[in-house]
N, C-alpha and C positions, 0 to 999 in steps of 0.2 A: 521854751520855759516860761511860764506864767509867773509873774512877779505881783506880789501881793504885799501892801504896806499895812502897819500899823500905826494911825496918825491920832494925834490929840494934843491940843495947844495949852496942856497943863501939865505939870508933874501928877503922879501918883494916880494915874488915871487907869492902870491895867495895861499900857502899850507892851511892856515887856513879858509880861505874863501871857499875855495872847499870842505872840510871837515864838515865846518858848514853847508851850503847849502844843499850840496848831503845829509847828515843825515837827516836833516829836511826834503828835500823831501821825502826819502826814508820812515821816521815815519809817514809822512802824507798819503802816500799811504797804510797805515796798516801796515807795516812792523817794527819789533821790532829791533830797531838800540842800538849797544852800541858803543859809541865812545871813544877813549881813547887820552888822551892831553900827547904826549911823547915829547912835547918840553919844557923845563925848564923855557921858557918866558911863559908859562902857559895863552896863548892869547885866546886860546880855551875854557879854564875854565871860564875865566873872559867875554868872548862873550856870554855864555850858563848862565851867571849870577849866576855862583856859588862860593860860599865863602869858602875855605879851613877853616876848623876850627882847632885849636892846638890839635896835638894827634890825627887827625882823619887820617884813611890809605888813601896813595895816590898811585899813580904809584909806586914811589918808595919802599913801604914798600911791595907792591905785587910782583916786580922784585925781591927782596930780601927773598922771602918766608917770610916775617916777619908776613904776615896776608893770610888767604886764600883769593883768587882772589875775592870770591862773596862779602866779607867784604869791597874791594876797590870800590865798582861799587854802584853808587847813582842815582838817579830819579832826573830828572831834572823837570824844570816848562812845559816842552813840552810833550805830550801826545807821549808814545813809544819809547822816548829817553831817554838814560841813559848813564853815564859817570864814566867812571875812571879818576879824576882828576890829576894837577901835581900841583908843585910849584918850585921854585928856586931851593929847596934842591934835586931835583931829578938830578943834577948834581954829586952828590955823588955816584951815583950806576955806573959810567963810571967805576972805579976800579973793582968794583965787577965783572961786567962783563967779565970785562979783562981777570979777575984771575980765573974765572970759568970754565974755557976750553970750555965750551958750551954757551958761552955769546949769540952767534947769536942766538940760540935756545930757549932762557930763555924766552921772550914773547909768542911764540909759545907753552911753555909748560905751562906757567899760565894760558893760555886760555883755554886749554883744559877742565877743571872743568866748566865752564860756557857756553860751546859752544853750548849748546842745548837750551839754553835759548832764543838766539837771532838770528834772520834771517841774520843781518850784523854786523859787525865790522868795524869799520872806524876810521883808526890812522892819526894822525898828528905828522908827523916826525920832528926831530930838522934839521934845515936848515944848516947842517955841518954833513961832515963826522966822525962819532964817533961810541962809542959802543952803544950808544940809536938807532941812525940811522940803524945800522947792525941788531938789534935783531927786530927791526921794519919791515925790509925787510926780514928777515927771517921768519917772522910770516906771511907774505902778501902771498894771491892767485893772486892778482893781485895790479898794481900800476899805479895811475897816476901822472904825470909830470906836475904841474901848473909851467909856464915861462912868466914872464914878456915880454912884445913884444919891448925889448929893446937890446942894445950890451951886458948889464949886463945878461939878461934873456938867451940870445945865449950862454953866456959863461957857465951858470948855466946849461944850458940841456947837453952841451957837457961832462959836470964834474960828473954830475948824470949818463948819459948813460955810460960813462967808467966804474963809480963804478958798477952799474947794472952787465955789463960786465964782470968784475972782480969777481963779487961775482959767478957767474954762471959757471967761469973757475974752480975757487976755489973749489967750493960745489956741486958736480953732484945732489945733493937733493934740491937745491935751485928752486923751481917751480914759482915762482914770476913771472907774465905776464904783461908787459906794456900794458895797456890798450888803454893808449894814453896821446899825449900833449896837454895841455889848455892853449893858449896865453890869459896872462893875462894884465889886462888896458890896452887893443886895444883902440886906441885914435881916436873917428870920430868927423868931424867938419860936422854938419848936419848930409845929408846921406852919404858923403865921408869919407872912413878911411884914415887918415894922412899916407903921403910918407912912413916915418919914421916905422908907424906901418906894414903896408904893405909889405915894404921892409923885417924886421924883420921877419915877419909870413912866407914869403916866403923862409927864409933862413931855417927856421924850419923845412918847408916841406923838405927841399934837405936835411937837415941834416939826418932826420929820414927817407928817402928813400934811401939814402946811406947806412945807419946803419941796415936798416930792410928789403929793396927791395920793400916798399911800405911808403907813407906818413901814419903817425900815428896823426897827427893833427888834434885835435877836433875842434867844434866850439869855437869861444873866448870867454872871457868874458869883456864885454866893460867896458871903464872907466866909472865910475857914482857915483854919489852922494848917489844914491839909494840903493846901498849894505850896505853902512855905514846907514843909515836910517834903514834901514829893522833890522839890527844888535841891534840897538840901542832900536829900538822898540820891539825888539823880535818876529818879525814877517817874514814869508816866503815870498818871491819876488811876488808871486801868490797873496797873501792877501794884499801885498801893489798894487796890479794892475799893475804889472811890469812883468807879465807872459813872455815878449819877451825877458827879460834880462836873465829868466831863463832857455833859450834855452840850453847852453852848459851844465847845471846840467842834463836838463833832457836826452840828447844824451848819457851823462856818465851813468846814470843810466840804459840806455839800454845796454850799453856796458856790464854793470857788470851784468844784466841778463842772456846777452848770454854768457858769462864767466860760468855761473850758470849751465845753459843748458847743456854746453858742457863737463862740469867735468864728 
């Protein structure tokens, strides 16, 4: 099983959107996919139409070893797609992870018992530096950084890259690879990208080039109501007849395949 996380240290950057459409795309290709909602806001759980029942195990109980990992995995209404859900109680795991001494490895270790059941695990991380975010990154083979095409997005990108760099310096075993940066809410008017989006995406390219020696900016996710419609209807963009809007997700899936081939 290959574990890919969606990381960005600010809200509204497109993390959950990327996880939702990437996981569904991989599932439609015939892969068995586990998605993990590691954000206490639980947007991914809601978007997948899953209702957490009282006393039902969630990611909180999985991380705290109160249940076997498999007991926290649920089928979704989508073929080949499974979920470890969360709710707002997940915040309670912060102290547990901080006091365990190996909190950064907690998710990685909890996934071991189910890794042969799935081809991919796609994780939606919380939008702030936290113990949950650190354990998600510690479990990741690859990371994608969605970034809104705005000044706020640029600030989030820098903070996220700084955190990744910090983890690499502190933990020699940290091997998560950045697969790319996806500009989110890329605004176009007709066939022309707005000057604001164009300027901010160019700055993203400059930032990643300075950081890594090459631009890691992938095709953008355009601002469109079609994403919200697809989420509300439980459909993929291809099912909505919007395959052009899915291009960024298709390119990301190719990056993931290349990462797997190089392992």
